[in-house]
C-alpha angles and dihedrals in degrees: 000000000000121000098057089138099038110155094015125121121216137189120206116186118207088020099145095089145010120354095002092052091052091049093049093049094050093045089054091046088056091054103265122137107232137212104206106206121190131144089202095225130149125273086270092051096254125140129000136250129179094202101085093055093040092051093053091048090051090049092052094046092048089056091053099263134121124246143147131199128239123186102188124130115246089212094085131059089231091054093050091050092049091051091055092043089054089062093048094045095045102039107012097240146039128222108156135041120189111186108202110135115122148151137199131229101167118189137142106265094246089057098038117116126218089247091054090051096044097047095053093045090048097052099038109030102022089037090061090051098048094058096035093051092059097035091051091060089058093043093050092051094049093037095229140079147126127231123187116183129194117234126160142224083240085076087072088063131295127180115250095014106090092138095044094043092049092049094046096049088045087057090056090051089047090051094053090051093047088055090057096042097046106025093091088061094056094262124132127201123193136162135218131206100207128204110203143132106251137147088268095053099040119072118223088247093054092046090052092049091049092051090052091048093050091048090049091048093049092046095048093238129137116301131236103226098207095045092044089054090049090051090053094048095047094044087056089054099049112170091236090065090071094060101075094064092045092051092044089056087056095056131089089251089071096047092123096045103100137152096008134124130215139195108225132176140116108349095340135097114171130179110222119224120247112247111267136175108275098189134359135193127192132195125182110247093016134277130301125193096257092052092049091050089054101042107026097068092050097048119016096021098042097099101025119123130188109245091203111026120192116275129211111268093246093064092072133258 
């Protein structure tokens, strides 16, 4: 049944490619008018290009929908305000905010520069705030709204992504707090941790190998086993496969889903657990070091394992 979002207005940031593009297209298919935001920068957030946003707008319009492009950066408060104002100026209202824009500046933490840290935090974590701040004013006044934020399983810990992981897990914490701040006004806020093959998740080397494998497959030539396997895995995690859950969270059917986060990709949708206390110890009067040394290993530390134990120096750093 198409038209679930008829009359609604949505913003999707980072909608020029990948996951955001899929979200914008499905929102429009369900009747929403869409602000397609994309700065059009590189994977590292450098440069700008209007074409990605314009192409998605053209695609929506060609299919009979309504959409406008916005090219502002989410990394500034002024940019976030202009994105929201674009929806109000173009369509007279705002009902849905999908925060998706992101960049990567991967580096082992001991080599990471301040600029690499700041830029990723600015686009991801601050970028979720800049749009949400201004959208929430509208949502509070009209006592309705849907926010879907984009976290990542990398937030649970991923080597070489200290900046990205910190930003993404911060987004999940932000989402839980938005649910508490805005729920009383009829607004829901949820987060997804998407699994998809996009330009941010595929290295240039892997993309090149996949292109060779596809060409070989189409031409009937010999296959490259590793690249063929990568093609199969990535094809099974198409960015468009994330969109149905995101759009569902924007419908009336999900009115009571609030403050939660989900893994979504391919044929999987998983609800993540809320953090809870796994083990607790108490001692009257509080704990001293000697008592902790005696009790901690037997109770809290009994089943703990080191995910990255120290290696001998000759195995490399």
